[in-house]
PDB file with SEQRES, HELIX, SHEET and CRYST1 records, atoms N, CA, C and O in Angstrom:
SEQRES   1 A   65  UNK UNK UNK UNK UNK UNK UNK UNK UNK UNK UNK UNK UNK          
SEQRES   2 A   65  UNK UNK UNK UNK UNK UNK UNK UNK UNK UNK UNK UNK UNK          
SEQRES   3 A   65  UNK UNK UNK UNK UNK UNK UNK UNK UNK UNK UNK UNK UNK          
SEQRES   4 A   65  UNK UNK UNK UNK UNK UNK UNK UNK UNK UNK UNK UNK UNK          
SEQRES   5 A   65  UNK UNK UNK UNK UNK UNK UNK UNK UNK UNK UNK UNK UNK          
HELIX    1 AA1 UNK A    3  UNK A   17  1                                  15    
HELIX    2 AA2 UNK A   18  UNK A   20  5                                   3    
HELIX    3 AA3 UNK A   21  UNK A   34  1                                  14    
HELIX    4 AA4 UNK A   38  UNK A   57  1                                  20    
CRYST1    1.000    1.000    1.000  90.00  90.00  90.00 P 1           1          
ATOM      1  N   UNK A   1     -53.546  72.844 -21.758  1.00  0.00           N  
ATOM      2  CA  UNK A   1     -52.784  71.806 -21.123  1.00  0.00           C  
ATOM      3  C   UNK A   1     -53.297  71.658 -19.685  1.00  0.00           C  
ATOM      4  O   UNK A   1     -53.444  72.650 -18.970  1.00  0.00           O  
ATOM      5  N   UNK A   2     -53.564  70.423 -19.268  1.00  0.00           N  
ATOM      6  CA  UNK A   2     -54.029  70.179 -17.919  1.00  0.00           C  
ATOM      7  C   UNK A   2     -52.937  70.463 -16.896  1.00  0.00           C  
ATOM      8  O   UNK A   2     -51.748  70.382 -17.206  1.00  0.00           O  
ATOM      9  N   UNK A   3     -53.338  70.788 -15.708  1.00  0.00           N  
ATOM     10  CA  UNK A   3     -52.400  71.072 -14.630  1.00  0.00           C  
ATOM     11  C   UNK A   3     -51.454  69.915 -14.388  1.00  0.00           C  
ATOM     12  O   UNK A   3     -50.262  70.144 -14.180  1.00  0.00           O  
ATOM     13  N   UNK A   4     -51.926  68.705 -14.404  1.00  0.00           N  
ATOM     14  CA  UNK A   4     -51.037  67.556 -14.197  1.00  0.00           C  
ATOM     15  C   UNK A   4     -50.000  67.424 -15.289  1.00  0.00           C  
ATOM     16  O   UNK A   4     -48.873  66.994 -15.043  1.00  0.00           O  
ATOM     17  N   UNK A   5     -50.396  67.803 -16.525  1.00  0.00           N  
ATOM     18  CA  UNK A   5     -49.437  67.755 -17.604  1.00  0.00           C  
ATOM     19  C   UNK A   5     -48.336  68.819 -17.437  1.00  0.00           C  
ATOM     20  O   UNK A   5     -47.187  68.585 -17.812  1.00  0.00           O  
ATOM     21  N   UNK A   6     -48.678  69.951 -16.890  1.00  0.00           N  
ATOM     22  CA  UNK A   6     -47.684  70.971 -16.616  1.00  0.00           C  
ATOM     23  C   UNK A   6     -46.667  70.465 -15.595  1.00  0.00           C  
ATOM     24  O   UNK A   6     -45.460  70.649 -15.757  1.00  0.00           O  
ATOM     25  N   UNK A   7     -47.170  69.828 -14.547  1.00  0.00           N  
ATOM     26  CA  UNK A   7     -46.265  69.314 -13.529  1.00  0.00           C  
ATOM     27  C   UNK A   7     -45.429  68.163 -14.072  1.00  0.00           C  
ATOM     28  O   UNK A   7     -44.271  68.020 -13.681  1.00  0.00           O  
ATOM     29  N   UNK A   8     -45.977  67.341 -14.956  1.00  0.00           N  
ATOM     30  CA  UNK A   8     -45.191  66.268 -15.579  1.00  0.00           C  
ATOM     31  C   UNK A   8     -44.103  66.861 -16.454  1.00  0.00           C  
ATOM     32  O   UNK A   8     -42.966  66.389 -16.445  1.00  0.00           O  
ATOM     33  N   UNK A   9     -44.443  67.882 -17.202  1.00  0.00           N  
ATOM     34  CA  UNK A   9     -43.486  68.551 -18.073  1.00  0.00           C  
ATOM     35  C   UNK A   9     -42.345  69.168 -17.234  1.00  0.00           C  
ATOM     36  O   UNK A   9     -41.174  69.082 -17.602  1.00  0.00           O  
ATOM     37  N   UNK A  10     -42.711  69.776 -16.126  1.00  0.00           N  
ATOM     38  CA  UNK A  10     -41.699  70.368 -15.256  1.00  0.00           C  
ATOM     39  C   UNK A  10     -40.770  69.296 -14.688  1.00  0.00           C  
ATOM     40  O   UNK A  10     -39.550  69.463 -14.666  1.00  0.00           O  
ATOM     41  N   UNK A  11     -41.359  68.205 -14.235  1.00  0.00           N  
ATOM     42  CA  UNK A  11     -40.524  67.101 -13.700  1.00  0.00           C  
ATOM     43  C   UNK A  11     -39.632  66.494 -14.800  1.00  0.00           C  
ATOM     44  O   UNK A  11     -38.485  66.135 -14.534  1.00  0.00           O  
ATOM     45  N   UNK A  12     -40.138  66.384 -15.990  1.00  0.00           N  
ATOM     46  CA  UNK A  12     -39.320  65.882 -17.103  1.00  0.00           C  
ATOM     47  C   UNK A  12     -38.166  66.841 -17.415  1.00  0.00           C  
ATOM     48  O   UNK A  12     -37.058  66.401 -17.718  1.00  0.00           O  
ATOM     49  N   UNK A  13     -38.423  68.130 -17.342  1.00  0.00           N  
ATOM     50  CA  UNK A  13     -37.371  69.085 -17.596  1.00  0.00           C  
ATOM     51  C   UNK A  13     -36.261  69.011 -16.510  1.00  0.00           C  
ATOM     52  O   UNK A  13     -35.073  69.149 -16.803  1.00  0.00           O  
ATOM     53  N   UNK A  14     -36.683  68.794 -15.287  1.00  0.00           N  
ATOM     54  CA  UNK A  14     -35.703  68.656 -14.205  1.00  0.00           C  
ATOM     55  C   UNK A  14     -34.928  67.381 -14.388  1.00  0.00           C  
ATOM     56  O   UNK A  14     -33.718  67.358 -14.163  1.00  0.00           O  
ATOM     57  N   UNK A  15     -35.589  66.322 -14.789  1.00  0.00           N  
ATOM     58  CA  UNK A  15     -34.933  65.023 -15.004  1.00  0.00           C  
ATOM     59  C   UNK A  15     -33.890  65.183 -16.155  1.00  0.00           C  
ATOM     60  O   UNK A  15     -32.783  64.652 -16.058  1.00  0.00           O  
ATOM     61  N   UNK A  16     -34.237  65.888 -17.196  1.00  0.00           N  
ATOM     62  CA  UNK A  16     -33.384  66.037 -18.344  1.00  0.00           C  
ATOM     63  C   UNK A  16     -32.272  67.051 -18.148  1.00  0.00           C  
ATOM     64  O   UNK A  16     -31.129  66.798 -18.529  1.00  0.00           O  
ATOM     65  N   UNK A  17     -32.590  68.189 -17.563  1.00  0.00           N  
ATOM     66  CA  UNK A  17     -31.668  69.310 -17.521  1.00  0.00           C  
ATOM     67  C   UNK A  17     -31.096  69.636 -16.113  1.00  0.00           C  
ATOM     68  O   UNK A  17     -30.238  70.506 -15.966  1.00  0.00           O  
ATOM     69  N   UNK A  18     -31.583  68.930 -15.114  1.00  0.00           N  
ATOM     70  CA  UNK A  18     -31.074  69.159 -13.767  1.00  0.00           C  
ATOM     71  C   UNK A  18     -31.207  70.604 -13.314  1.00  0.00           C  
ATOM     72  O   UNK A  18     -32.277  71.202 -13.421  1.00  0.00           O  
ATOM     73  N   UNK A  19     -30.110  71.162 -12.805  1.00  0.00           N  
ATOM     74  CA  UNK A  19     -30.099  72.521 -12.310  1.00  0.00           C  
ATOM     75  C   UNK A  19     -30.448  73.563 -13.364  1.00  0.00           C  
ATOM     76  O   UNK A  19     -30.850  74.673 -13.017  1.00  0.00           O  
ATOM     77  N   UNK A  20     -30.304  73.230 -14.643  1.00  0.00           N  
ATOM     78  CA  UNK A  20     -30.580  74.146 -15.695  1.00  0.00           C  
ATOM     79  C   UNK A  20     -32.013  74.057 -16.266  1.00  0.00           C  
ATOM     80  O   UNK A  20     -32.328  74.665 -17.289  1.00  0.00           O  
ATOM     81  N   UNK A  21     -32.875  73.275 -15.567  1.00  0.00           N  
ATOM     82  CA  UNK A  21     -34.221  73.079 -16.082  1.00  0.00           C  
ATOM     83  C   UNK A  21     -34.989  74.362 -16.239  1.00  0.00           C  
ATOM     84  O   UNK A  21     -35.600  74.583 -17.285  1.00  0.00           O  
ATOM     85  N   UNK A  22     -34.981  75.224 -15.230  1.00  0.00           N  
ATOM     86  CA  UNK A  22     -35.716  76.484 -15.319  1.00  0.00           C  
ATOM     87  C   UNK A  22     -35.189  77.372 -16.429  1.00  0.00           C  
ATOM     88  O   UNK A  22     -35.964  78.031 -17.121  1.00  0.00           O  
ATOM     89  N   UNK A  23     -33.868  77.393 -16.605  1.00  0.00           N  
ATOM     90  CA  UNK A  23     -33.277  78.193 -17.639  1.00  0.00           C  
ATOM     91  C   UNK A  23     -33.684  77.671 -19.024  1.00  0.00           C  
ATOM     92  O   UNK A  23     -34.053  78.455 -19.899  1.00  0.00           O  
ATOM     93  N   UNK A  24     -33.616  76.361 -19.219  1.00  0.00           N  
ATOM     94  CA  UNK A  24     -34.003  75.787 -20.497  1.00  0.00           C  
ATOM     95  C   UNK A  24     -35.489  76.032 -20.785  1.00  0.00           C  
ATOM     96  O   UNK A  24     -35.847  76.321 -21.927  1.00  0.00           O  
ATOM     97  N   UNK A  25     -36.336  75.928 -19.803  1.00  0.00           N  
ATOM     98  CA  UNK A  25     -37.765  76.168 -19.964  1.00  0.00           C  
ATOM     99  C   UNK A  25     -38.019  77.627 -20.308  1.00  0.00           C  
ATOM    100  O   UNK A  25     -38.869  77.949 -21.138  1.00  0.00           O  
ATOM    101  N   UNK A  26     -37.234  78.534 -19.628  1.00  0.00           N  
ATOM    102  CA  UNK A  26     -37.382  79.984 -19.937  1.00  0.00           C  
ATOM    103  C   UNK A  26     -36.925  80.301 -21.358  1.00  0.00           C  
ATOM    104  O   UNK A  26     -37.508  81.151 -22.031  1.00  0.00           O  
ATOM    105  N   UNK A  27     -35.903  79.626 -21.795  1.00  0.00           N  
ATOM    106  CA  UNK A  27     -35.418  79.823 -23.187  1.00  0.00           C  
ATOM    107  C   UNK A  27     -36.532  79.409 -24.159  1.00  0.00           C  
ATOM    108  O   UNK A  27     -36.811  80.113 -25.129  1.00  0.00           O  
ATOM    109  N   UNK A  28     -37.149  78.286 -23.894  1.00  0.00           N  
ATOM    110  CA  UNK A  28     -38.280  77.800 -24.788  1.00  0.00           C  
ATOM    111  C   UNK A  28     -39.425  78.808 -24.705  1.00  0.00           C  
ATOM    112  O   UNK A  28     -40.040  79.115 -25.727  1.00  0.00           O  
ATOM    113  N   UNK A  29     -39.717  79.311 -23.556  1.00  0.00           N  
ATOM    114  CA  UNK A  29     -40.786  80.324 -23.393  1.00  0.00           C  
ATOM    115  C   UNK A  29     -40.465  81.544 -24.271  1.00  0.00           C  
ATOM    116  O   UNK A  29     -41.341  82.037 -24.981  1.00  0.00           O  
ATOM    117  N   UNK A  30     -39.244  82.022 -24.228  1.00  0.00           N  
ATOM    118  CA  UNK A  30     -38.841  83.159 -25.042  1.00  0.00           C  
ATOM    119  C   UNK A  30     -38.881  82.888 -26.534  1.00  0.00           C  
ATOM    120  O   UNK A  30     -39.290  83.739 -27.324  1.00  0.00           O  
ATOM    121  N   UNK A  31     -38.438  81.650 -26.922  1.00  0.00           N  
ATOM    122  CA  UNK A  31     -38.477  81.279 -28.318  1.00  0.00           C  
ATOM    123  C   UNK A  31     -39.897  81.344 -28.898  1.00  0.00           C  
ATOM    124  O   UNK A  31     -40.131  81.849 -29.996  1.00  0.00           O  
ATOM    125  N   UNK A  32     -40.819  80.812 -28.113  1.00  0.00           N  
ATOM    126  CA  UNK A  32     -42.229  80.787 -28.523  1.00  0.00           C  
ATOM    127  C   UNK A  32     -42.776  82.196 -28.588  1.00  0.00           C  
ATOM    128  O   UNK A  32     -43.525  82.528 -29.507  1.00  0.00           O  
ATOM    129  N   UNK A  33     -42.418  83.020 -27.640  1.00  0.00           N  
ATOM    130  CA  UNK A  33     -42.873  84.415 -27.651  1.00  0.00           C  
ATOM    131  C   UNK A  33     -42.338  85.129 -28.907  1.00  0.00           C  
ATOM    132  O   UNK A  33     -43.069  85.867 -29.566  1.00  0.00           O  
ATOM    133  N   UNK A  34     -41.087  84.905 -29.219  1.00  0.00           N  
ATOM    134  CA  UNK A  34     -40.468  85.511 -30.411  1.00  0.00           C  
ATOM    135  C   UNK A  34     -41.175  85.036 -31.699  1.00  0.00           C  
ATOM    136  O   UNK A  34     -41.230  85.765 -32.689  1.00  0.00           O  
ATOM    137  N   UNK A  35     -41.706  83.820 -31.669  1.00  0.00           N  
ATOM    138  CA  UNK A  35     -42.408  83.299 -32.841  1.00  0.00           C  
ATOM    139  C   UNK A  35     -43.882  83.721 -32.866  1.00  0.00           C  
ATOM    140  O   UNK A  35     -44.614  83.400 -33.803  1.00  0.00           O  
ATOM    141  N   UNK A  36     -44.300  84.434 -31.837  1.00  0.00           N  
ATOM    142  CA  UNK A  36     -45.684  84.895 -31.797  1.00  0.00           C  
ATOM    143  C   UNK A  36     -46.683  83.875 -31.208  1.00  0.00           C  
ATOM    144  O   UNK A  36     -47.897  84.080 -31.232  1.00  0.00           O  
ATOM    145  N   UNK A  37     -46.127  82.780 -30.685  1.00  0.00           N  
ATOM    146  CA  UNK A  37     -46.948  81.710 -30.080  1.00  0.00           C  
ATOM    147  C   UNK A  37     -47.204  82.116 -28.634  1.00  0.00           C  
ATOM    148  O   UNK A  37     -46.569  81.597 -27.716  1.00  0.00           O  
ATOM    149  N   UNK A  38     -48.143  83.052 -28.432  1.00  0.00           N  
ATOM    150  CA  UNK A  38     -48.375  83.563 -27.113  1.00  0.00           C  
ATOM    151  C   UNK A  38     -48.857  82.517 -26.151  1.00  0.00           C  
ATOM    152  O   UNK A  38     -48.347  82.437 -25.033  1.00  0.00           O  
ATOM    153  N   UNK A  39     -49.825  81.705 -26.540  1.00  0.00           N  
ATOM    154  CA  UNK A  39     -50.352  80.658 -25.634  1.00  0.00           C  
ATOM    155  C   UNK A  39     -49.267  79.673 -25.269  1.00  0.00           C  
ATOM    156  O   UNK A  39     -49.143  79.295 -24.104  1.00  0.00           O  
ATOM    157  N   UNK A  40     -48.479  79.249 -26.238  1.00  0.00           N  
ATOM    158  CA  UNK A  40     -47.389  78.326 -25.932  1.00  0.00           C  
ATOM    159  C   UNK A  40     -46.376  78.918 -24.976  1.00  0.00           C  
ATOM    160  O   UNK A  40     -45.871  78.240 -24.081  1.00  0.00           O  
ATOM    161  N   UNK A  41     -46.085  80.194 -25.177  1.00  0.00           N  
ATOM    162  CA  UNK A  41     -45.186  80.890 -24.270  1.00  0.00           C  
ATOM    163  C   UNK A  41     -45.743  80.916 -22.850  1.00  0.00           C  
ATOM    164  O   UNK A  41     -45.015  80.710 -21.880  1.00  0.00           O  
ATOM    165  N   UNK A  42     -47.043  81.174 -22.745  1.00  0.00           N  
ATOM    166  CA  UNK A  42     -47.700  81.190 -21.406  1.00  0.00           C  
ATOM    167  C   UNK A  42     -47.590  79.833 -20.720  1.00  0.00           C  
ATOM    168  O   UNK A  42     -47.358  79.756 -19.514  1.00  0.00           O  
ATOM    169  N   UNK A  43     -47.756  78.777 -21.485  1.00  0.00           N  
ATOM    170  CA  UNK A  43     -47.613  77.409 -20.940  1.00  0.00           C  
ATOM    171  C   UNK A  43     -46.206  77.213 -20.382  1.00  0.00           C  
ATOM    172  O   UNK A  43     -46.039  76.724 -19.265  1.00  0.00           O  
ATOM    173  N   UNK A  44     -45.213  77.589 -21.148  1.00  0.00           N  
ATOM    174  CA  UNK A  44     -43.845  77.426 -20.710  1.00  0.00           C  
ATOM    175  C   UNK A  44     -43.496  78.313 -19.541  1.00  0.00           C  
ATOM    176  O   UNK A  44     -42.676  77.947 -18.699  1.00  0.00           O  
ATOM    177  N   UNK A  45     -44.118  79.490 -19.483  1.00  0.00           N  
ATOM    178  CA  UNK A  45     -43.922  80.372 -18.350  1.00  0.00           C  
ATOM    179  C   UNK A  45     -44.452  79.695 -17.064  1.00  0.00           C  
ATOM    180  O   UNK A  45     -43.830  79.779 -16.005  1.00  0.00           O  
ATOM    181  N   UNK A  46     -45.582  79.044 -17.180  1.00  0.00           N  
ATOM    182  CA  UNK A  46     -46.127  78.289 -16.023  1.00  0.00           C  
ATOM    183  C   UNK A  46     -45.219  77.156 -15.642  1.00  0.00           C  
ATOM    184  O   UNK A  46     -45.029  76.877 -14.458  1.00  0.00           O  
ATOM    185  N   UNK A  47     -44.648  76.491 -16.639  1.00  0.00           N  
ATOM    186  CA  UNK A  47     -43.736  75.391 -16.363  1.00  0.00           C  
ATOM    187  C   UNK A  47     -42.478  75.891 -15.623  1.00  0.00           C  
ATOM    188  O   UNK A  47     -41.999  75.235 -14.698  1.00  0.00           O  
ATOM    189  N   UNK A  48     -41.966  77.018 -16.024  1.00  0.00           N  
ATOM    190  CA  UNK A  48     -40.854  77.622 -15.315  1.00  0.00           C  
ATOM    191  C   UNK A  48     -41.189  77.828 -13.842  1.00  0.00           C  
ATOM    192  O   UNK A  48     -40.385  77.507 -12.967  1.00  0.00           O  
ATOM    193  N   UNK A  49     -42.383  78.368 -13.568  1.00  0.00           N  
ATOM    194  CA  UNK A  49     -42.801  78.570 -12.199  1.00  0.00           C  
ATOM    195  C   UNK A  49     -42.869  77.270 -11.402  1.00  0.00           C  
ATOM    196  O   UNK A  49     -42.452  77.218 -10.245  1.00  0.00           O  
ATOM    197  N   UNK A  50     -43.395  76.228 -12.028  1.00  0.00           N  
ATOM    198  CA  UNK A  50     -43.493  74.924 -11.367  1.00  0.00           C  
ATOM    199  C   UNK A  50     -42.102  74.358 -11.106  1.00  0.00           C  
ATOM    200  O   UNK A  50     -41.840  73.808 -10.036  1.00  0.00           O  
ATOM    201  N   UNK A  51     -41.218  74.495 -12.081  1.00  0.00           N  
ATOM    202  CA  UNK A  51     -39.831  74.005 -11.867  1.00  0.00           C  
ATOM    203  C   UNK A  51     -39.215  74.723 -10.675  1.00  0.00           C  
ATOM    204  O   UNK A  51     -38.588  74.094  -9.823  1.00  0.00           O  
ATOM    205  N   UNK A  52     -39.389  76.015 -10.616  1.00  0.00           N  
ATOM    206  CA  UNK A  52     -38.831  76.763  -9.476  1.00  0.00           C  
ATOM    207  C   UNK A  52     -39.392  76.283  -8.144  1.00  0.00           C  
ATOM    208  O   UNK A  52     -38.678  76.134  -7.152  1.00  0.00           O  
ATOM    209  N   UNK A  53     -40.729  76.043  -8.165  1.00  0.00           N  
ATOM    210  CA  UNK A  53     -41.351  75.559  -6.961  1.00  0.00           C  
ATOM    211  C   UNK A  53     -40.861  74.161  -6.546  1.00  0.00           C  
ATOM    212  O   UNK A  53     -40.660  73.879  -5.364  1.00  0.00           O  
ATOM    213  N   UNK A  54     -40.677  73.300  -7.554  1.00  0.00           N  
ATOM    214  CA  UNK A  54     -40.159  71.957  -7.264  1.00  0.00           C  
ATOM    215  C   UNK A  54     -38.702  72.017  -6.754  1.00  0.00           C  
ATOM    216  O   UNK A  54     -38.311  71.254  -5.870  1.00  0.00           O  
ATOM    217  N   UNK A  55     -37.940  72.907  -7.311  1.00  0.00           N  
ATOM    218  CA  UNK A  55     -36.548  73.066  -6.894  1.00  0.00           C  
ATOM    219  C   UNK A  55     -36.439  73.540  -5.443  1.00  0.00           C  
ATOM    220  O   UNK A  55     -35.545  73.116  -4.711  1.00  0.00           O  
ATOM    221  N   UNK A  56     -37.348  74.415  -5.036  1.00  0.00           N  
ATOM    222  CA  UNK A  56     -37.346  74.941  -3.685  1.00  0.00           C  
ATOM    223  C   UNK A  56     -37.775  73.846  -2.714  1.00  0.00           C  
ATOM    224  O   UNK A  56     -37.250  73.757  -1.604  1.00  0.00           O  
ATOM    225  N   UNK A  57     -38.715  73.024  -3.126  1.00  0.00           N  
ATOM    226  CA  UNK A  57     -39.277  71.989  -2.236  1.00  0.00           C  
ATOM    227  C   UNK A  57     -38.534  70.672  -2.290  1.00  0.00           C  
ATOM    228  O   UNK A  57     -38.894  69.722  -1.594  1.00  0.00           O  
ATOM    229  N   UNK A  58     -37.487  70.607  -3.123  1.00  0.00           N  
ATOM    230  CA  UNK A  58     -36.723  69.351  -3.288  1.00  0.00           C  
ATOM    231  C   UNK A  58     -35.996  68.996  -2.014  1.00  0.00           C  
ATOM    232  O   UNK A  58     -35.287  69.827  -1.447  1.00  0.00           O  
ATOM    233  N   UNK A  59     -36.165  67.754  -1.552  1.00  0.00           N  
ATOM    234  CA  UNK A  59     -35.433  67.324  -0.365  1.00  0.00           C  
ATOM    235  C   UNK A  59     -33.927  67.329  -0.616  1.00  0.00           C  
ATOM    236  O   UNK A  59     -33.485  67.357  -1.765  1.00  0.00           O  
ATOM    237  N   UNK A  60     -33.150  67.302   0.447  1.00  0.00           N  
ATOM    238  CA  UNK A  60     -31.689  67.359   0.331  1.00  0.00           C  
ATOM    239  C   UNK A  60     -31.081  66.216  -0.482  1.00  0.00           C  
ATOM    240  O   UNK A  60     -29.990  66.349  -1.037  1.00  0.00           O  
ATOM    241  N   UNK A  61     -31.801  65.090  -0.545  1.00  0.00           N  
ATOM    242  CA  UNK A  61     -31.256  63.961  -1.326  1.00  0.00           C  
ATOM    243  C   UNK A  61     -31.512  64.068  -2.800  1.00  0.00           C  
ATOM    244  O   UNK A  61     -31.102  63.197  -3.568  1.00  0.00           O  
ATOM    245  N   UNK A  62     -32.207  65.160  -3.226  1.00  0.00           N  
ATOM    246  CA  UNK A  62     -32.404  65.409  -4.665  1.00  0.00           C  
ATOM    247  C   UNK A  62     -33.580  64.713  -5.306  1.00  0.00           C  
ATOM    248  O   UNK A  62     -33.804  64.880  -6.505  1.00  0.00           O  
ATOM    249  N   UNK A  63     -34.335  63.943  -4.557  1.00  0.00           N  
ATOM    250  CA  UNK A  63     -35.456  63.231  -5.134  1.00  0.00           C  
ATOM    251  C   UNK A  63     -36.673  64.162  -5.188  1.00  0.00           C  
ATOM    252  O   UNK A  63     -36.821  65.087  -4.390  1.00  0.00           O  
ATOM    253  N   UNK A  64     -37.519  63.875  -6.150  1.00  0.00           N  
ATOM    254  CA  UNK A  64     -38.782  64.626  -6.258  1.00  0.00           C  
ATOM    255  C   UNK A  64     -39.889  63.765  -5.701  1.00  0.00           C  
ATOM    256  O   UNK A  64     -39.863  62.545  -5.856  1.00  0.00           O  
ATOM    257  N   UNK A  65     -40.849  64.372  -5.061  1.00  0.00           N  
ATOM    258  CA  UNK A  65     -42.007  63.647  -4.500  1.00  0.00           C  
ATOM    259  C   UNK A  65     -43.184  63.851  -5.373  1.00  0.00           C  
ATOM    260  O   UNK A  65     -44.262  63.331  -5.088  1.00  0.00           O  
TER     261      UNK A  65                                                      
END                                                                             
């Protein structure tokens, strides 16, 4: 998955799940790991990190840049 796709996925998760985006992504990461889909789990682990980064950098008005 390209870096830009990871960022788009993270932004989509935030759009869909709001404050729970990182949690939902982490759950997906764990599900894939439980299924033995190591590479998929790694991708979702990266998405969790990007979500956390976006949440920290989010302006007070809640918009994403």
